[in-house]
Structures are given as C-alpha cells and as structure tokens.
gemmi code that builds the backbone of each chain (N, CA, C; Angstrom):
import gemmi

chains = {
    "A": [
        ("MET", (0.834, -1.197, 0.000), (0.000, 0.000, 0.000), (0.872, 1.252, 0.000)),
        ("ALA", (0.247, 2.362, -0.314), (1.001, 3.614, -0.363), (0.047, 4.793, -0.185)),
        ("ILE", (0.615, 5.923, 0.158), (-0.188, 7.128, 0.293), (0.534, 8.264, -0.444)),
        ("GLU", (-0.263, 9.079, -1.130), (0.303, 10.206, -1.879), (0.155, 11.476, -1.056)),
        ("ALA", (1.237, 12.182, -0.848), (1.155, 13.462, -0.141), (2.279, 14.366, -0.616)),
        ("ASN", (1.954, 15.642, -0.759), (2.978, 16.625, -1.125), (3.700, 16.235, -2.425)),
        ("GLY", (2.960, 15.599, -3.348), (3.550, 15.213, -4.620), (4.475, 14.013, -4.553)),
        ("LYS", (4.521, 13.348, -3.384), (5.402, 12.189, -3.240), (4.596, 10.955, -2.855)),
        ("THR", (5.198, 9.793, -3.055), (4.545, 8.544, -2.678), (5.234, 7.962, -1.453)),
        ("PHE", (4.418, 7.628, -0.444), (4.967, 7.057, 0.793), (4.423, 5.647, 0.949)),
        ("GLU", (5.337, 4.714, 1.167), (4.923, 3.324, 1.309), (4.329, 3.077, 2.698)),
        ("THR", (3.229, 2.329, 2.763), (2.623, 1.993, 4.063), (2.416, 0.482, 4.155)),
        ("ASP", (2.213, -0.003, 5.381), (1.937, -1.436, 5.544), (0.443, -1.703, 5.315)),
        ("GLU", (0.036, -2.954, 5.529), (-1.357, -3.312, 5.205), (-2.377, -2.609, 6.102)),
        ("GLU", (-1.906, -2.066, 7.238), (-2.832, -1.346, 8.113), (-2.720, 0.172, 7.956)),
        ("GLY", (-1.894, 0.598, 7.006), (-1.804, 2.023, 6.718), (-0.722, 2.766, 7.481)),
        ("TYR", (0.099, 2.033, 8.242), (1.205, 2.681, 8.962), (2.386, 2.879, 8.015)),
        ("LEU", (3.061, 4.003, 8.156), (4.211, 4.310, 7.312), (5.287, 3.228, 7.463)),
        ("THR", (5.812, 2.752, 6.331), (6.837, 1.702, 6.387), (8.170, 2.271, 6.877)),
        ("ASN", (8.505, 3.445, 6.379), (9.775, 4.055, 6.761), (9.525, 5.309, 7.601)),
        ("LEU", (9.739, 5.168, 8.898), (9.462, 6.252, 9.841), (10.172, 7.549, 9.478)),
        ("GLY", (11.369, 7.394, 8.924), (12.201, 8.541, 8.622), (11.642, 9.434, 7.515)),
        ("GLU", (10.727, 8.870, 6.701), (10.189, 9.639, 5.568), (9.106, 10.623, 5.982)),
        ("TRP", (8.600, 10.504, 7.189), (7.419, 11.269, 7.610), (7.588, 12.774, 7.422)),
        ("GLU", (6.522, 13.408, 6.988), (6.462, 14.868, 7.024), (5.011, 15.253, 7.317)),
        ("PRO", (4.773, 16.471, 7.770), (3.421, 16.847, 8.178), (2.360, 16.566, 7.114)),
        ("ALA", (2.723, 16.681, 5.843), (1.741, 16.450, 4.778), (1.174, 15.034, 4.821)),
        ("VAL", (1.978, 14.085, 5.301), (1.516, 12.701, 5.409), (0.362, 12.620, 6.399)),
        ("ALA", (0.531, 13.288, 7.538), (-0.524, 13.303, 8.547), (-1.793, 13.945, 7.986)),
        ("GLU", (-1.620, 15.073, 7.275), (-2.768, 15.776, 6.685), (-3.534, 14.842, 5.735)),
        ("GLU", (-2.770, 14.122, 4.912), (-3.376, 13.258, 3.913), (-4.091, 12.070, 4.568)),
        ("MET", (-3.443, 11.470, 5.573), (-4.067, 10.340, 6.278), (-5.349, 10.792, 6.959)),
        ("ALA", (-5.322, 11.990, 7.530), (-6.502, 12.522, 8.207), (-7.634, 12.725, 7.193)),
        ("LYS", (-7.279, 13.244, 6.039), (-8.291, 13.485, 5.007), (-8.978, 12.171, 4.637)),
        ("GLU", (-8.186, 11.120, 4.508), (-8.761, 9.813, 4.165), (-9.690, 9.290, 5.265)),
        ("ASP", (-9.443, 9.732, 6.500), (-10.304, 9.334, 7.630), (-11.408, 10.372, 7.871)),
        ("ASP", (-11.564, 11.330, 6.951), (-12.568, 12.394, 7.090), (-12.342, 13.262, 8.317)),
        ("LEU", (-11.097, 13.549, 8.598), (-10.773, 14.411, 9.739), (-9.990, 15.616, 9.248)),
        ("GLU", (-10.223, 16.741, 9.891), (-9.382, 17.893, 9.606), (-8.512, 18.151, 10.827)),
        ("LEU", (-7.206, 18.232, 10.630), (-6.304, 18.364, 11.776), (-6.290, 19.798, 12.317)),
        ("THR", (-6.539, 19.905, 13.611), (-6.499, 21.201, 14.295), (-5.228, 21.267, 15.142)),
        ("ASP", (-5.016, 22.401, 15.793), (-3.859, 22.530, 16.690), (-3.887, 21.468, 17.781)),
        ("GLU", (-5.105, 21.132, 18.227), (-5.239, 20.115, 19.286), (-4.749, 18.757, 18.772)),
        ("HIS", (-5.082, 18.421, 17.525), (-4.578, 17.167, 16.953), (-3.049, 17.194, 16.881)),
        ("TRP", (-2.540, 18.328, 16.383), (-1.091, 18.421, 16.200), (-0.338, 18.328, 17.520)),
        ("GLU", (-0.953, 18.852, 18.576), (-0.308, 18.768, 19.889), (-0.057, 17.302, 20.262)),
        ("ILE", (-1.062, 16.454, 20.001), (-0.933, 15.030, 20.326), (0.040, 14.342, 19.355)),
        ("ILE", (-0.069, 14.662, 18.075), (0.829, 14.052, 17.080), (2.289, 14.391, 17.402)),
        ("ASN", (2.547, 15.647, 17.691), (3.918, 16.047, 18.032), (4.383, 15.399, 19.320)),
        ("PHE", (3.450, 15.291, 20.268), (3.777, 14.633, 21.531), (4.207, 13.180, 21.276)),
        ("LEU", (3.458, 12.488, 20.407), (3.774, 11.092, 20.088), (5.132, 10.972, 19.418)),
        ("ARG", (5.432, 11.902, 18.524), (6.729, 11.857, 17.848), (7.870, 12.062, 18.856)),
        ("GLU", (7.660, 12.956, 19.806), (8.677, 13.160, 20.846), (8.813, 11.917, 21.725)),
        ("TYR", (7.674, 11.296, 22.033), (7.699, 10.094, 22.868), (8.497, 9.002, 22.164)),
        ("TYR", (8.258, 8.865, 20.858), (8.977, 7.839, 20.104), (10.473, 8.135, 20.059)),
        ("GLU", (10.773, 9.396, 19.836), (12.172, 9.823, 19.786), (12.892, 9.443, 21.087)),
        ("GLU", (12.192, 9.649, 22.203), (12.807, 9.395, 23.502), (12.861, 7.915, 23.859)),
        ("TYR", (11.766, 7.173, 23.595), (11.683, 5.795, 24.085), (11.740, 4.728, 22.994)),
        ("GLN", (11.723, 5.127, 21.730), (11.796, 4.173, 20.619), (10.600, 3.229, 20.518)),
        ("ILE", (9.485, 3.609, 21.146), (8.259, 2.824, 20.959), (7.064, 3.770, 20.845)),
        ("ALA", (6.011, 3.282, 20.202), (4.739, 3.995, 20.192), (3.974, 3.526, 21.429)),
        ("PRO", (3.587, 4.447, 22.314), (2.990, 4.015, 23.579), (1.587, 3.420, 23.415)),
        ("ALA", (1.254, 2.473, 24.276), (-0.113, 1.939, 24.331), (-1.042, 3.078, 24.744)),
        ("VAL", (-2.307, 2.944, 24.404), (-3.231, 4.060, 24.600), (-3.337, 4.495, 26.066)),
        ("ARG", (-3.323, 3.556, 26.996), (-3.444, 3.981, 28.411), (-2.177, 4.700, 28.881)),
        ("VAL", (-1.037, 4.298, 28.297), (0.223, 4.958, 28.635), (0.236, 6.368, 28.047)),
        ("LEU", (-0.258, 6.469, 26.803), (-0.368, 7.773, 26.145), (-1.270, 8.700, 26.966)),
        ("THR", (-2.400, 8.176, 27.387), (-3.364, 8.980, 28.139), (-2.732, 9.542, 29.407)),
        ("LYS", (-2.036, 8.669, 30.127), (-1.397, 9.092, 31.368), (-0.306, 10.132, 31.099)),
        ("ALA", (0.493, 9.870, 30.061), (1.609, 10.766, 29.752), (1.105, 12.134, 29.279)),
        ("VAL", (0.032, 12.143, 28.494), (-0.543, 13.407, 28.038), (-1.044, 14.202, 29.249)),
        ("GLY", (-1.700, 13.524, 30.170), (-2.195, 14.184, 31.376), (-1.078, 14.842, 32.157)),
        ("LYS", (0.030, 14.141, 32.208), (1.150, 14.646, 32.980), (1.814, 15.837, 32.298)),
        ("ARG", (1.978, 15.757, 30.965), (2.742, 16.794, 30.277), (1.898, 17.917, 29.686)),
        ("LEU", (0.660, 17.602, 29.297), (-0.147, 18.639, 28.644), (-1.314, 19.097, 29.517)),
        ("GLY", (-1.481, 18.485, 30.663), (-2.553, 18.915, 31.560), (-3.631, 17.857, 31.731)),
        ("LYS", (-4.196, 17.821, 32.939), (-5.184, 16.803, 33.296), (-6.400, 16.804, 32.368)),
        ("GLU", (-6.834, 18.016, 31.949), (-8.058, 18.093, 31.137), (-7.861, 17.414, 29.772)),
        ("LYS", (-6.610, 17.143, 29.408), (-6.351, 16.469, 28.133), (-5.980, 14.999, 28.327)),
        ("GLY", (-5.609, 14.647, 29.540), (-5.164, 13.284, 29.809), (-6.312, 12.356, 30.147)),
        ("ASN", (-7.336, 12.323, 29.308), (-8.425, 11.359, 29.538), (-8.925, 10.857, 28.193)),
        ("SER", (-9.517, 9.675, 28.199), (-9.880, 9.072, 26.917), (-10.985, 9.847, 26.212)),
        ("LYS", (-11.829, 10.556, 26.964), (-12.912, 11.310, 26.311), (-12.321, 12.373, 25.383)),
        ("TYR", (-11.380, 13.136, 25.909), (-10.740, 14.186, 25.127), (-10.021, 13.598, 23.918)),
        ("LEU", (-9.252, 12.520, 24.155), (-8.427, 11.957, 23.089), (-9.269, 11.248, 22.024)),
        ("TYR", (-10.332, 10.569, 22.450), (-11.199, 9.902, 21.465), (-11.997, 10.918, 20.658)),
        ("ALA", (-12.292, 12.076, 21.248), (-12.999, 13.123, 20.500), (-12.113, 13.609, 19.354)),
        ("LEU", (-10.813, 13.676, 19.599), (-9.881, 14.111, 18.551), (-9.626, 12.999, 17.530)),
        ("PHE", (-9.437, 11.785, 18.056), (-9.080, 10.647, 17.201), (-10.097, 9.530, 17.383)),
        ("PRO", (-11.207, 9.599, 16.659), (-12.314, 8.668, 16.883), (-11.959, 7.203, 16.648)),
        ("TYR", (-10.929, 6.925, 15.821), (-10.546, 5.526, 15.609), (-9.568, 5.043, 16.666)),
        ("GLY", (-9.431, 5.784, 17.737), (-8.532, 5.364, 18.817), (-7.295, 6.218, 18.833)),
        ("PRO", (-7.063, 6.950, 19.923), (-5.915, 7.850, 20.000), (-4.584, 7.120, 19.838)),
        ("GLY", (-4.510, 5.871, 20.304), (-3.274, 5.128, 20.121), (-3.053, 4.846, 18.654)),
        ("LYS", (-3.958, 4.065, 18.092), (-3.750, 3.579, 16.721), (-3.789, 4.690, 15.686)),
        ("GLN", (-4.828, 5.522, 15.741), (-4.986, 6.529, 14.685), (-3.927, 7.641, 14.788)),
        ("ALA", (-3.718, 8.143, 15.983), (-2.753, 9.240, 16.144), (-1.332, 8.759, 15.844)),
        ("CYS", (-1.007, 7.539, 16.242), (0.328, 7.006, 15.940), (0.506, 6.873, 14.440)),
        ("ARG", (-0.546, 6.460, 13.751), (-0.465, 6.316, 12.290), (-0.214, 7.688, 11.666)),
        ("PHE", (-0.974, 8.701, 12.075), (-0.772, 10.058, 11.550), (0.649, 10.543, 11.836)),
        ("ALA", (1.179, 10.154, 12.993), (2.497, 10.643, 13.411), (3.637, 9.891, 12.726)),
        ("GLY", (3.276, 8.887, 11.921), (4.307, 8.140, 11.208), (4.955, 7.060, 12.047)),
        ("LEU", (4.354, 6.756, 13.209), (4.923, 5.738, 14.096), (4.335, 4.375, 13.763)),
        ("PRO", (4.975, 3.308, 14.268), (4.365, 1.989, 14.099), (3.139, 1.849, 14.991)),
        ("LYS", (2.432, 0.749, 14.829), (1.273, 0.470, 15.676), (1.746, 0.378, 17.122)),
        ("PRO", (0.980, 0.954, 18.065), (1.443, 0.995, 19.454), (1.791, -0.378, 20.021)),
        ("THR", (2.838, -0.421, 20.818), (3.243, -1.641, 21.507), (2.373, -1.796, 22.749)),
        ("GLY", (1.645, -2.889, 22.810), (0.812, -3.113, 23.991), (-0.606, -2.646, 23.807)),
        ("CYS", (-1.005, -2.340, 22.574), (-2.405, -2.025, 22.290), (-3.065, -3.336, 21.913)),
        ("ILE", (-4.107, -3.708, 22.650), (-4.710, -5.017, 22.350), (-6.157, -4.876, 21.922)),
    ],
    "B": [
        ("MET", (-17.476, -12.394, 38.354), (-16.226, -13.131, 38.181), (-15.083, -12.357, 38.822)),
        ("SER", (-14.381, -12.983, 39.695), (-13.286, -12.256, 40.335), (-12.008, -12.439, 39.531)),
        ("GLU", (-11.316, -11.315, 39.333), (-10.081, -11.342, 38.567), (-8.936, -11.559, 39.537)),
        ("GLN", (-8.176, -12.596, 39.326), (-7.071, -12.851, 40.222), (-5.786, -12.290, 39.645)),
        ("ILE", (-5.080, -11.516, 40.459), (-3.802, -10.967, 40.006), (-2.701, -11.982, 40.241)),
        ("LYS", (-1.997, -12.284, 39.177), (-0.909, -13.251, 39.297), (0.435, -12.554, 39.249)),
        ("LYS", (1.421, -13.219, 39.807), (2.780, -12.673, 39.774), (3.509, -13.237, 38.557)),
        ("PHE", (3.849, -12.325, 37.636), (4.550, -12.696, 36.407), (6.008, -12.269, 36.512)),
        ("MET", (6.899, -13.184, 36.185), (8.324, -12.852, 36.195), (8.924, -13.153, 34.817)),
        ("TYR", (9.627, -12.176, 34.289), (10.333, -12.357, 33.013), (11.824, -12.392, 33.310)),
        ("ILE", (12.456, -13.528, 33.034), (13.891, -13.661, 33.300), (14.681, -13.399, 32.021)),
        ("ASN", (15.647, -12.501, 32.119), (16.476, -12.154, 30.962), (17.911, -12.558, 31.247)),
        ("ARG", (18.434, -13.489, 30.451), (19.795, -13.937, 30.734), (20.726, -13.891, 29.530)),
        ("ARG", (20.344, -13.182, 28.482), (21.220, -13.101, 27.308), (21.587, -11.663, 26.985)),
        ("ALA", (22.716, -11.498, 26.293), (23.158, -10.169, 25.874), (22.108, -9.560, 24.929)),
        ("PRO", (22.013, -8.222, 24.911), (20.920, -7.561, 24.185), (20.922, -7.746, 22.668)),
        ("TYR", (22.101, -7.820, 22.046), (22.125, -7.903, 20.585), (22.748, -9.223, 20.165)),
        ("GLY", (22.641, -9.564, 18.910), (23.161, -10.853, 18.459), (22.043, -11.867, 18.352)),
        ("THR", (21.144, -11.859, 19.310), (19.926, -12.649, 19.185), (18.747, -11.706, 19.417)),
        ("ILE", (17.558, -12.178, 19.160), (16.372, -11.347, 19.258), (15.716, -11.479, 20.650)),
        ("TYR", (16.289, -12.344, 21.521), (15.632, -12.635, 22.799), (15.332, -11.399, 23.653)),
        ("ALA", (16.304, -10.512, 23.807), (16.123, -9.381, 24.713), (14.999, -8.460, 24.233)),
        ("TRP", (15.004, -8.152, 22.957), (13.976, -7.271, 22.401), (12.605, -7.936, 22.444)),
        ("GLU", (12.565, -9.233, 22.128), (11.297, -9.969, 22.184), (10.757, -9.969, 23.604)),
        ("SER", (11.631, -10.177, 24.564), (11.219, -10.186, 25.958), (10.603, -8.841, 26.326)),
        ("LEU", (11.290, -7.765, 25.933), (10.814, -6.425, 26.261), (9.443, -6.166, 25.625)),
        ("GLU", (9.264, -6.606, 24.397), (7.967, -6.418, 23.736), (6.869, -7.216, 24.434)),
        ("VAL", (7.184, -8.449, 24.826), (6.183, -9.265, 25.519), (5.804, -8.601, 26.846)),
        ("VAL", (6.808, -8.055, 27.538), (6.545, -7.367, 28.805), (5.593, -6.185, 28.581)),
        ("LEU", (5.874, -5.388, 27.536), (5.056, -4.199, 27.279), (3.633, -4.580, 26.872)),
        ("ILE", (3.516, -5.638, 26.093), (2.179, -6.082, 25.687), (1.449, -6.685, 26.887)),
        ("GLY", (2.171, -7.522, 27.642), (1.566, -8.174, 28.806), (1.167, -7.184, 29.885)),
        ("ALA", (1.810, -6.005, 29.899), (1.526, -5.012, 30.936), (0.085, -4.526, 30.871)),
        ("ALA", (-0.566, -4.714, 29.722), (-1.959, -4.275, 29.574), (-2.908, -5.116, 30.429)),
        ("PHE", (-2.447, -6.265, 30.924), (-3.345, -7.167, 31.638), (-3.387, -6.947, 33.149)),
        ("ASP", (-2.756, -5.855, 33.604), (-2.822, -5.501, 35.024), (-2.415, -6.618, 35.965)),
        ("GLN", (-1.319, -7.271, 35.675), (-0.815, -8.293, 36.578), (0.366, -7.716, 37.365)),
        ("ASP", (0.850, -8.493, 38.323), (1.999, -8.059, 39.119), (3.280, -8.515, 38.399)),
        ("VAL", (3.893, -7.583, 37.674), (4.998, -7.948, 36.781), (6.359, -7.577, 37.372)),
        ("SER", (7.310, -8.493, 37.316), (8.703, -8.155, 37.610), (9.599, -8.704, 36.520)),
        ("LEU", (10.785, -8.110, 36.435), (11.796, -8.573, 35.492), (13.040, -8.947, 36.285)),
        ("ALA", (13.733, -9.980, 35.829), (15.014, -10.313, 36.442), (16.087, -10.305, 35.371)),
        ("PHE", (17.244, -9.767, 35.724), (18.372, -9.726, 34.794), (19.525, -10.472, 35.440)),
        ("MET", (19.957, -11.543, 34.787), (21.075, -12.317, 35.328), (21.954, -12.809, 34.182)),
        ("ASP", (23.101, -13.383, 34.529), (24.091, -13.802, 33.529), (24.333, -12.637, 32.550)),
        ("ASP", (24.464, -12.941, 31.244), (24.718, -11.867, 30.277), (23.522, -10.922, 30.121)),
        ("GLY", (22.392, -11.285, 30.683), (21.209, -10.424, 30.629), (21.440, -9.064, 31.257)),
        ("VAL", (22.402, -8.972, 32.191), (22.674, -7.673, 32.828), (23.169, -6.645, 31.794)),
        ("TYR", (23.760, -7.146, 30.701), (24.241, -6.212, 29.659), (23.089, -5.453, 28.992)),
        ("GLN", (21.872, -5.972, 29.101), (20.726, -5.284, 28.488), (20.522, -3.902, 29.100)),
        ("LEU", (20.947, -3.743, 30.355), (20.670, -2.492, 31.066), (21.867, -1.546, 31.089)),
        ("ILE", (22.911, -1.915, 30.365), (24.124, -1.111, 30.436), (23.925, 0.278, 29.813)),
        ("LYS", (24.594, 1.254, 30.384), (24.538, 2.650, 29.900), (25.216, 2.789, 28.545)),
        ("GLY", (24.813, 3.789, 27.787), (25.550, 4.201, 26.586), (25.648, 3.150, 25.494)),
        ("GLN", (24.574, 2.403, 25.247), (24.626, 1.395, 24.187), (24.655, 2.071, 22.817)),
        ("ASP", (25.450, 1.497, 21.923), (25.584, 2.054, 20.577), (25.561, 0.888, 19.594)),
        ("THR", (24.511, 0.820, 18.779), (24.355, -0.329, 17.881), (24.676, 0.031, 16.441)),
        ("SER", (25.316, 1.191, 16.242), (25.493, 1.657, 14.865), (26.274, 0.669, 14.000)),
        ("GLU", (27.092, -0.197, 14.602), (27.881, -1.117, 13.783), (27.327, -2.541, 13.748)),
        ("VAL", (26.219, -2.814, 14.441), (25.704, -4.180, 14.427), (24.382, -4.309, 13.686)),
        ("ASP", (23.913, -3.215, 13.074), (22.721, -3.274, 12.246), (21.493, -3.763, 13.009)),
        ("MET", (21.381, -3.370, 14.282), (20.158, -3.642, 15.039), (19.723, -2.339, 15.680)),
        ("LYS", (18.404, -2.208, 15.885), (17.904, -0.997, 16.532), (18.378, -0.961, 17.984)),
        ("ASN", (18.863, 0.201, 18.407), (19.228, 0.356, 19.816), (17.936, 0.568, 20.601)),
        ("PHE", (17.475, -0.495, 21.261), (16.189, -0.386, 21.958), (16.367, -0.074, 23.443)),
        ("SER", (17.610, 0.234, 23.857), (17.808, 0.472, 25.288), (16.966, 1.643, 25.830)),
        ("PRO", (16.672, 2.702, 25.025), (15.821, 3.761, 25.594), (14.433, 3.260, 26.004)),
        ("THR", (14.015, 2.141, 25.413), (12.666, 1.637, 25.701), (12.543, 1.162, 27.161)),
        ("TYR", (13.652, 0.751, 27.779), (13.585, 0.341, 29.193), (13.100, 1.496, 30.074)),
        ("GLN", (13.396, 2.740, 29.605), (12.943, 3.914, 30.368), (11.424, 4.028, 30.374)),
        ("ALA", (10.771, 3.427, 29.382), (9.305, 3.533, 29.284), (8.600, 2.534, 30.192)),
        ("LEU", (9.335, 1.571, 30.747), (8.688, 0.527, 31.557), (7.876, 1.120, 32.703)),
        ("GLY", (8.398, 2.184, 33.307), (7.680, 2.822, 34.411), (6.304, 3.313, 33.986)),
        ("ASP", (6.213, 3.871, 32.765), (4.919, 4.335, 32.240), (3.936, 3.176, 32.095)),
        ("TYR", (4.479, 1.984, 31.871), (3.644, 0.788, 31.716), (3.413, 0.091, 33.064)),
        ("ASP", (3.749, 0.802, 34.147), (3.603, 0.259, 35.503), (4.443, -0.984, 35.753)),
        ("VAL", (5.544, -1.107, 35.050), (6.498, -2.181, 35.328), (7.638, -1.526, 36.103)),
        ("THR", (7.676, -1.773, 37.400), (8.547, -0.978, 38.270), (9.532, -1.829, 39.065)),
        ("LYS", (9.529, -3.144, 38.830), (10.439, -4.011, 39.596), (11.406, -4.717, 38.662)),
        ("LEU", (12.627, -4.201, 38.608), (13.667, -4.799, 37.783), (14.768, -5.329, 38.707)),
        ("PHE", (14.759, -6.630, 38.925), (15.753, -7.227, 39.814), (17.024, -7.562, 39.035)),
        ("VAL", (18.141, -7.065, 39.514), (19.422, -7.361, 38.875), (20.262, -8.185, 39.839)),
        ("GLU", (20.766, -9.303, 39.359), (21.531, -10.192, 40.230), (22.947, -9.664, 40.431)),
        ("LYS", (23.272, -9.457, 41.701), (24.544, -8.866, 42.095), (25.739, -9.687, 41.595)),
        ("GLU", (25.665, -10.990, 41.765), (26.797, -11.846, 41.372), (27.061, -11.756, 39.867)),
        ("SER", (25.976, -11.678, 39.076), (26.159, -11.595, 37.620), (26.901, -10.319, 37.248)),
        ("LEU", (26.559, -9.223, 37.929), (27.263, -7.957, 37.685), (28.733, -8.103, 38.052)),
        ("GLU", (28.972, -8.622, 39.261), (30.357, -8.732, 39.764), (31.217, -9.614, 38.872)),
        ("GLU", (30.632, -10.740, 38.424), (31.394, -11.658, 37.565), (31.831, -10.984, 36.273)),
        ("ARG", (31.125, -9.933, 35.884), (31.461, -9.220, 34.642), (32.180, -7.899, 34.906)),
        ("GLY", (32.601, -7.705, 36.146), (33.319, -6.484, 36.499), (32.451, -5.240, 36.411)),
        ("LEU", (31.147, -5.407, 36.621), (30.227, -4.269, 36.522), (29.676, -3.907, 37.896)),
        ("THR", (29.216, -2.645, 38.024), (28.515, -2.231, 39.231), (27.221, -1.540, 38.801)),
        ("LEU", (26.417, -1.205, 39.784), (25.161, -0.504, 39.533), (25.390, 0.778, 38.724)),
        ("GLU", (26.553, 1.391, 38.947), (26.903, 2.636, 38.251), (26.982, 2.464, 36.733)),
        ("ASP", (27.241, 1.236, 36.283), (27.367, 0.987, 34.842), (26.007, 0.824, 34.168)),
        ("LEU", (24.947, 0.751, 34.968), (23.616, 0.522, 34.395), (22.852, 1.834, 34.219)),
        ("MET", (21.871, 1.812, 33.325), (21.042, 3.000, 33.105), (20.271, 3.300, 34.397)),
        ("PRO", (20.171, 4.573, 34.761), (19.416, 4.900, 35.977), (17.907, 4.880, 35.693)),
        ("LEU", (17.301, 3.712, 35.754), (15.883, 3.590, 35.412), (15.008, 3.956, 36.609)),
        ("THR", (13.970, 4.730, 36.334), (13.098, 5.171, 37.422), (11.630, 5.032, 37.042)),
        ("TYR", (10.769, 5.134, 38.032), (9.323, 5.216, 37.788), (8.755, 6.241, 38.751)),
        ("GLU", (7.555, 6.706, 38.451), (6.916, 7.673, 39.339), (5.837, 6.965, 40.139)),
        ("ASP", (5.947, 7.050, 41.448), (5.035, 6.328, 42.319), (3.728, 7.102, 42.493)),
        ("GLU", (2.686, 6.553, 41.868), (1.358, 7.175, 41.897), (0.838, 7.337, 43.327)),
        ("ASP", (1.194, 6.391, 44.198), (0.689, 6.402, 45.569), (1.535, 7.263, 46.493)),
        ("ASP", (2.564, 7.889, 45.950), (3.460, 8.682, 46.781), (3.710, 10.031, 46.103)),
        ("ASP", (2.617, 10.676, 45.659), (2.685, 11.999, 45.032), (3.661, 12.024, 43.855)),
        ("TRP", (3.667, 10.954, 43.050), (4.482, 10.859, 41.836), (5.973, 11.026, 42.120)),
        ("ALA", (6.395, 10.608, 43.295), (7.823, 10.688, 43.610), (8.596, 9.753, 42.673)),
        ("GLU", (9.741, 10.225, 42.202), (10.545, 9.420, 41.299), (11.369, 8.410, 42.097)),
        ("LYS", (11.241, 7.133, 41.747), (11.952, 6.090, 42.483), (12.709, 5.188, 41.530)),
        ("ALA", (13.747, 4.559, 42.057), (14.565, 3.669, 41.235), (13.823, 2.367, 40.947)),
        ("SER", (13.869, 1.928, 39.692), (13.233, 0.660, 39.322), (14.170, -0.521, 39.534)),
        ("ILE", (15.473, -0.258, 39.390), (16.442, -1.350, 39.499), (16.707, -1.692, 40.964)),
        ("ARG", (16.552, -2.967, 41.277), (16.829, -3.430, 42.646), (17.906, -4.509, 42.574)),
        ("LEU", (18.994, -4.210, 43.235), (20.112, -5.136, 43.248), (19.828, -6.239, 44.270)),
        ("VAL", (19.871, -7.492, 43.844), (19.614, -8.600, 44.772), (20.689, -9.672, 44.615)),
        ("SER", (20.901, -10.424, 45.678), (21.888, -11.506, 45.599), (21.239, -12.705, 44.923)),
        ("ARG", (22.076, -13.644, 44.528), (21.584, -14.864, 43.881), (20.565, -15.572, 44.797)),
        ("ALA", (20.859, -15.604, 46.078), (19.962, -16.282, 47.019), (18.630, -15.539, 47.140)),
        ("GLU", (18.706, -14.198, 47.196), (17.463, -13.408, 47.280), (16.617, -13.592, 46.022)),
        ("LEU", (17.290, -13.621, 44.875), (16.567, -13.786, 43.617), (15.881, -15.151, 43.567)),
        ("ALA", (16.553, -16.164, 44.116), (15.950, -17.497, 44.153), (14.644, -17.465, 44.955)),
        ("ASP", (14.654, -16.721, 46.070), (13.438, -16.597, 46.886), (12.334, -15.885, 46.113)),
        ("ILE", (12.728, -14.823, 45.393), (11.740, -14.057, 44.621), (11.120, -14.952, 43.547)),
        ("LEU", (11.954, -15.752, 42.890), (11.445, -16.647, 41.841), (10.474, -17.661, 42.430)),
        ("GLU", (10.783, -18.078, 43.646), (9.947, -19.045, 44.348), (8.501, -18.534, 44.520)),
        ("GLN", (8.371, -17.197, 44.667), (7.052, -16.609, 44.936), (6.205, -16.364, 43.689)),
        ("GLN", (6.756, -16.614, 42.501), (6.036, -16.257, 41.283), (4.992, -17.305, 40.886)),
        ("ASP", (3.962, -16.841, 40.197), (2.965, -17.770, 39.646), (3.355, -18.222, 38.242)),
        ("VAL", (3.904, -17.258, 37.468), (4.248, -17.543, 36.084), (5.662, -17.024, 35.805)),
        ("ILE", (6.487, -17.860, 35.203), (7.860, -17.422, 34.870), (8.120, -17.605, 33.374)),
        ("PHE", (8.561, -16.534, 32.733), (8.969, -16.606, 31.329), (10.486, -16.460, 31.288)),
        ("SER", (11.137, -17.314, 30.531), (12.591, -17.221, 30.467), (13.036, -16.876, 29.057)),
        ("PHE", (13.830, -15.812, 28.962), (14.326, -15.358, 27.653), (15.840, -15.401, 27.623)),
    ],
}
model = gemmi.Model(1)
for chain_id, residues in chains.items():
    chain = gemmi.Chain(chain_id)
    for i, (resn, *xyz) in enumerate(residues, 1):
        res = gemmi.Residue()
        res.name, res.seqid = resn, gemmi.SeqId(i, " ")
        for name, pos in zip(("N", "CA", "C"), xyz):
            atom = gemmi.Atom()
            atom.name, atom.element = name, gemmi.Element(name[0])
            atom.pos, atom.b_iso = gemmi.Position(*pos), 0.0
            res.add_atom(atom)
        chain.add_residue(res)
    model.add_chain(chain)
structure = gemmi.Structure()
structure.add_model(model)
structure.setup_entities()
C-alpha cells in the first residue's frame, strides 16, 4: 500500500502505517486525516507532536493507556483522559494518532 | 467473576544484541503489561548487559532499543531485579547501568529507582514466589 502526499509517494503497511518512519512529514498526517474524514487542528497536532517526541525518547509507540497518562502529565489533566483523546481521534488515539504521526502500531495495544 | 492478580516474572539472561531474545522479551513485557498483573523482570548472567549505559548499535545493524527500558515505568512495570553476582562476575557495578526510574502514583508521583540489586539467594526466593515465569 502507499499514500500520496505533497507530490510524493509514501509506502505503508497493510494497516496504513508508514513503512519508513524517517520519511514522515506533516503532509503525510494531513493526507491520512483526510482519508479518515478528519481535519487536523492545533489540538490534533499537539498530540501528534507529543507522540513523535515520545517515540524519539523511548523508541516505541505508547499503548493508549500509557499515552493517556503521559498526556495528562505533560499537557494537563483536562487532556489526559480518553474522552478528550477519542474526540480528537475517533478511531482510537493510540492507533490513529500514531499512524498520523508516522509511528508503528502501538506496543501493547490489544 | 473475580479477577485474580498473578505474579509474572520475566527472566532475561542473554546479551541484548546478536539474538532477538532481549527485544522480544521487552515487547512481551510491554504487551503483557496491559493485563494488570503483578509484573517483575530479572536480569542475570549476560542479561545484565541489556541495562548497560551508553549502548551504541550503529555497527551491528540492530535498533538500539535500550531507551525503551525507560518507558517501563509508564507501563507500571517498576520491579527490575538485577543479580549482584552476575554484575560482579562481569566487572560491573550498579553505576554501569542505566538509571531507570518510575513515578510512584501512591506517593505523590515521587521518582523512584526501578532497578533493585539482589543476591543470587534473594533472587531465588523471589522466583519461588512467582505464579508464572517466562525465560528469555
């Protein structure tokens, strides 16, 4: 599979996750969101950027409950709950947001 | 239906690179952490090398996954037993290992050390208390 963004072709796996993490650019997230009928707002980007930083630091995409806790700690309690995160990413803040961020499928998401 | 919490122990006794055991073990731990069990890890023999500071895999063509051990605390995996004799036999001390920590939810998020140095005899007692043991 592949996704077209910014005039380039990006290879993805069968679940739509980017094959090569290093290729990611913001346009990829925009395009993936469009395919999911979502428009990315600053609130979405805050989570996407947070996930990219988390991956940079720990080399894994966090499970959704870990993400929720970490967001609460770093971005504030009002954001560290599943209601807030699911409102932004209806297909699951772990899976969908990690996909937009160019990360692999979360480790420990069952 | 009452959910019974079991004690799960993951034993790591091989060097981190060269085989896939260490990384596989870490992934199983992270996935298993979703089941809310009482999880501990033990590092003995060459397994102690998994926790060594300053790992650099640029010449062995494997991902350096050592930063992922820092995430264990986020997954509520907070008990990493390291066997003292295994360290000593390799000329290592606690100072050579990554300073892994977790934040204790029940103690106002105080940062605490995850690594607990235990003797071979103490580790044997800990293993005795487990319900399930995975060996990697």
